[in-house]
C-alpha positions as CSV (number, residue, x, y, z in Angstrom):
1,M,0.0,0.0,0.0
2,V,1.3,3.4,-0.9
3,E,1.8,6.0,1.8
4,L,0.4,9.4,0.5
5,D,1.8,12.7,1.6
6,Q,-0.5,15.8,2.1
7,N,0.0,17.0,-1.5
8,Q,-0.9,13.6,-2.9
9,H,-4.0,13.5,-0.8
10,Q,-5.0,16.9,-2.0
11,L,-4.4,15.9,-5.6
12,I,-6.7,12.9,-5.2
13,R,-9.4,15.0,-3.6
14,N,-9.2,17.5,-6.4
15,Y,-9.3,14.7,-8.9
16,V,-12.4,13.2,-7.4
17,D,-14.0,16.7,-7.2
18,L,-13.2,17.2,-10.9
19,L,-14.7,13.8,-11.7
20,D,-17.9,14.9,-10.0
21,T,-18.0,18.2,-11.8
22,V,-17.5,16.5,-15.2
23,S,-20.2,14.0,-14.4
24,Q,-22.6,16.8,-13.5
25,G,-21.6,18.6,-16.7
26,F,-22.5,15.5,-18.8
27,Q,-25.8,15.2,-17.0
28,Y,-26.6,18.8,-17.7
29,V,-25.6,18.4,-21.4
30,E,-27.9,15.4,-21.7
31,E,-30.8,17.3,-20.2
32,Q,-30.2,20.3,-22.5
33,Y,-30.0,18.1,-25.6
34,R,-33.2,16.4,-24.6
35,K,-34.9,19.8,-24.2
36,G,-33.6,20.8,-27.6
37,D,-31.3,23.6,-26.3
38,M,-28.4,22.7,-28.5
39,Q,-26.5,26.0,-28.0
40,S,-26.4,25.6,-24.2
41,A,-25.6,21.9,-24.4
42,D,-22.8,22.5,-26.9
43,G,-21.2,25.2,-24.7
44,V,-21.2,23.1,-21.6
45,L,-20.0,20.0,-23.5
46,S,-17.1,22.0,-24.8
47,D,-16.2,23.2,-21.3
48,T,-16.5,19.6,-20.0
49,F,-14.1,18.3,-22.6
50,L,-11.6,21.1,-21.6
51,A,-11.6,19.6,-18.1
52,F,-10.1,16.5,-19.6
53,T,-6.8,18.4,-20.0
54,Q,-6.6,18.6,-16.2
55,F,-7.1,14.9,-15.9
56,E,-4.3,14.2,-18.3
57,T,-1.7,16.0,-16.1
58,A,-3.1,14.4,-12.9
59,N,-3.2,10.9,-14.5
60,H,0.6,11.1,-15.2
61,T,1.1,12.0,-11.5
62,L,-1.2,9.3,-10.3
63,F,0.7,6.7,-12.5
64,E,3.9,7.8,-10.7
65,I,2.3,7.7,-7.2
66,F,0.7,4.3,-7.7
67,N,3.5,2.7,-9.7
68,G,3.5,-1.0,-8.6
69,E,-0.2,-1.0,-7.5
70,E,-1.4,-3.0,-10.5
71,R,-5.2,-2.7,-9.8
72,I,-5.1,1.1,-9.3
73,V,-2.8,1.6,-12.3
74,Q,-5.3,-0.5,-14.5
75,E,-8.2,1.7,-13.3
76,I,-6.3,4.9,-14.1
77,Q,-5.3,3.4,-17.5
78,S,-9.0,2.5,-18.2
79,F,-10.1,6.1,-17.5
80,Y,-7.2,7.5,-19.5
81,T,-8.3,5.4,-22.5
82,L,-11.9,6.5,-22.1
83,M,-10.7,10.1,-21.8
84,S,-8.6,9.8,-25.0
85,F,-11.6,8.3,-26.8
86,S,-13.8,11.2,-25.7
87,V,-11.3,13.9,-26.8
88,N,-11.1,12.2,-30.2
89,L,-14.9,12.1,-30.4
90,K,-15.0,15.8,-29.6
91,Y,-12.5,16.4,-32.4
92,D,-14.6,14.3,-34.8
93,L,-17.8,16.0,-33.9
94,T,-16.2,19.5,-34.2
95,M,-14.8,18.6,-37.7
96,R,-18.3,17.6,-38.9
97,M,-20.2,20.6,-37.6
98,P,-21.3,23.1,-40.3
99,D,-20.1,26.7,-40.2
């Protein structure tokens, strides 16, 4: 088991808070799309994808902290893969949008 220092604890707390914020963002986006408010949904979706850049930096740090903790590293890797897929999806959707 890894012993975490105060900064590492704070990083993990911030990470969990960001996960919650992103989850709420996706819920809001879904609600707005269902209501037909595309402009509002698109704006929040774009902001939500921007949050992924913060995860990328944190993920590298988490890989370093939990190096050797196979199960935790696998979970971080799974999320990293999903995040990368989402960013690519955003790029694909942006490229298909009419001017």
